[in-house]
N, C-alpha and C positions, 0 to 999 in steps of 0.2 A: 053682909059678909059673915060667914060661919066662924065660930070660935072653937078653941080646943075643947071647951066644955060641951058644946053641941056635938062635936065629933065623938067624944067619950060616951055621951048619952045614946047616940045612934049606934055605936059599936057595942054598947052594953059593958063598957069597961071603965076603969077609974081614970080620972084626969091625969094622974101621975104616969100611968102606963102609956097613954097617948103621948105625953110629953117626952118620955124616954124614947119612944119610937121616932118622933119628929127630930129630936136632938141627936138620935143615933148614939145614945149614951146610956148603956145599961142593958140588961136582959129583957127581951120581949119574946114570948113564945111564937112559934110559927102560926098557930091558930089565931092568936091575938093580932099578929101582923096582918093576916088576911082580913080580919074584921075591920081593922083600922083603915086599911087601903080601900075597902069597899065603902066605908063611911065617908072618907075623904073624897072619893070619886062622886058619890051621891050628892054630897053637900057642896061640891066644888070648892073645897077648903084650900086656902093658900097660907102656908106658915108665915108668921111675922119674924123674918130672919134677924132684924135688928133687936127685937125684944129677946129673942132666943140667944143671941150672942152676948147680951148683957148678963144673962143668967149663967151661961156656960163658960163665959170668958173666951169663947171661940166663935168668930164669925164664919159663916159658910162661904168664905171667899178664899181663893187660892191665887197667888201671884205666879205668873208665867213670864219670866224674864229671859229674852232671847237676844242674840247679838245682831241679827240682820234679817228682818222679815222679807226683804227683797230677794233673798236666796230661797228658792222654792222648797228646800229641804225643811226649813223651820216652820213655815205655815202648815205643812203636813204633820210635823211633830205636834204643833199646837192643836190641830184637829183631833189627833189621837187622845191628847190629854183632856180637851174640853168635852168631847163626846162622853167619855166615862164620867167625868165630874158632874156634868149636867144631869146624867141619869141619877146621880146620888144627891141631887138638890144643891150642888155647889155652883157658885159663879166663878168666872175666871177673869182676872185683870191681866191683860197682855201688855208687857212693857218691852218696847224695842230699844234696847239700851246700847247697842253697838259696842264699841270699846270705851265708852264714856263712863268713867267711874262716878262722876257727879250725878249723871242720870240714874245710875244704879242706886246710889245713895238716896236719891229723892224717892224712888219707888219703894225702897226698903222702909223709909220713914213712914210713907203712907200706909203700907201694909201692916206695919207694927201698930200704928195708931188705930187701924181698923180692926185690930185683934184677929188678923187673918189666920186661917187654919193652917196654912203652910205656904211654902214657896218652891216652885220648880224653876231651876235656873241652869244655864250652861256655865256659869261662873260660880265657883265655891266662895261666896262672900264671907263664910265663917272663918276662912283663913285670916281675913283682915279684921273681922268682928266676931271672935270666938264666944263672946258672952251673950250674943243675941239669942233670946229665948223664943225661937220659932222653928218648927219643923222644916227641914229643907231636903230636897232631893236634887242631885246634880245629874244633868243629862248630857250625853255626848262627850263632853270634855271633863271626864271624871278623873280626879287626881288620887294619889295614894292616901292623902289625908282626908278625903271625902268620906263621911260616915255612911251616906246612902247615895246610890247612883245607879244609872242605867246607861249602858254604852254598848257599842258593837265590838266584835273581836277585831280590833284594829291591827294587831300584829299579824293575825292570819290574813286579813285583808291586804295588808302591804305586801306580804310574801306572795299572795295569790296574784296580785297585779303584776309583780315582777316575773312570776312563773309563766303567766300567759304571754307576756311580751317576749321572753326568752324562747319559749316553745314556738313562737311565730317567727323566729329567725332574727331577733334583734342583735345588732352588732355594736351600735353606739347609742347609748340611751341617755336622755335627759331626765333626771329624777327631780321633779319639782316639789318642794315643800311649801305648804302654806305658812303663815306666821307661826313661829315656833313657840309662841305663848299658848297655843292650843295643843294640849297634851295628846289628844286623839290623832291629829295630823302628824305630830312629831313621832309618835309610835309607828304609824304607817310608813313614814319616810325612812326611819331606821330599819324597819323590817325589809323594805324593798331593797335598800342598799346592801344589807346583809346577804340577801339572796343573790344579788348580782355579783357580789364578791365571791360567794361560794361557787358560782358557775363561771367565774373568770370572764365576765362580760364587761367591756369598757363602758363607763358611765361618767357623767358629770352631775354633781349635786348643785341644784339651783334653788334660790330662795325667793318666794313671793312674799310681798309685804302687805297684801290686801286681799279682801274677798269681793271687792267692787269690780264689776265686769270691765268697765272702761280702764281702770287702773291695771287690771290683769292684761288687757289687750296691749297696753303700752309695754309691759314687761315682756310679753310674748314677742312683740315686734323687735325688741332689743336682743332677745335670745336667738331668734331666727335670723337676725341680721349678722350674727357673729361668725358665720361660715364654719360652724362646728360640724356641719354635715351629720346632724343627728338623724338616725333612721327610725327612732322610737321615742315616745314621750310617756312618762308615767305622771299623770296629773293628780293633785291632792283632792280634787273635787270635780264634779261635772261642770260647774261654772268655769273653773280654770280650763278644763278640757275644751269647752265650747269657745272660749276666748282664743285658745291656740288654734283651733280648727278655722276660726274666722281669719286669722293671720296666715295660716297655711294656704287657704284659698286665695288670699290676696297675692301670694307669691306664685300662684299658678302651679302649685305642687299637688301631686295626686295622693289622696288618702284612700287606702293604706299602702299603695304600691311604693311611694317614695318615703312617706313618713306615716308610721302607725301610732295611734294614741289610745290610751285607756283612761277612763275617768273613775270617779268614786262617788257613790251615793245612790245612783239610779233614780234621779228625779224624773218626773213624768215627761218633761220636754226632751230628755236625752234620746228618746226613741223617735222623735219627730224632726230632729235636725238632719242636715245632709252632710256627709253620710251619717246614718244612725249610730249613736255612740255606744261602743263596747265599754262596759263599766263594771265596777264591783257594787253589788246591791247591798245596802243596809236599810232596814225599814224604819223610816222616820216616824210613821204612824204608830208602829208597835212600840217604839222608844217612848213616845209621848204617852201611850196607853199604859205601859208598864210603870212609868214614873207617876202617873196619876193614881194608879192602884196602890203604889207604895206610899205616896203622901196621904192618901185616904186612910190606909191602915195605921199610919203613925198618928194621924189626927184623931182617930177614933179608938186609939189604944188597943188595936188588934195585934195578935202575934205576927212577928216578921220572920218569915222562913229564910229569906236571903236579903241581906242589906245592900248587896251590889249584884246587879243582874247584867250578865253579858249576853248579848244577842248574836246569833250567827250571821255570817256574810256569805255571799256566793257570786260567782262570775256570771254576767249576762252577755252572751256573745251577740254582737250585731255586725256593724260594717267597718269599723275603724281599726280592726286588727286583721292582719293578713292570715288567710287560711293556709294550712299546711299543704305544701305542694303547689301553691300559687304565688310564691314570692316573686 
């Protein structure tokens, strides 16, 4: 197995220069980088990450703590983060923490003991543990107190969902919110309601307590059994929309002729259900990628141009919204 010393000899450089390159800590010229990369490839050199972390006090490990990997949005976010970090020589520890604070605490403990380079999470744990000395980037559910975050334009997304529904002839709208402890969904919910009020469209605010498909199905069954005669539904996620579609089918009602519905996220399966789900697209992959780039810059002491990155959203027209002139 090759050593740093052998790489340095092959590259014709000092051992300290090679060490700086591997640790990504300090200046290395482009010419030197090229020589080192060629030497590493020739010698099939693999860095000793454990030894490196003891010297730099930073392990090349990043924690990725997500609420529910059964929701397809989050595995795609994880993919975006992992692909970038892997290119940079980092490993990712994935934690499926749900809404379980103890599980989150356990992962935080392991990551701190491992001298992890940083943590990407949907929950800003530093509100509870402000003295934790570890870089962190919050994704999706970024609050006002979060120092670093990546999120989509939830206010625009919420208004856009309501605008699409109204322009398709909505008269009586069910606006469904996900659990209100999620800042992103709360912002969408408020924006949709504000737009419906502006346009003087009748609506009822409903509150989902779960992201679990079976639990949402039960909620949808209760909502649709209340004889409210909703002709339109604004769902807080594609998973919620799919659960409602399942229940609408069970009632033998036509989509979108009798009830139209719009989702949020544009997960891959939304285009394959029947009818194909009209939804608001936010890029989970890009969100993970941007978060990984940000945590990498923090961990390697690079300049940060923007501490909070807001990603755009757009409407994806499919089959669950009525077309103009075909109501």
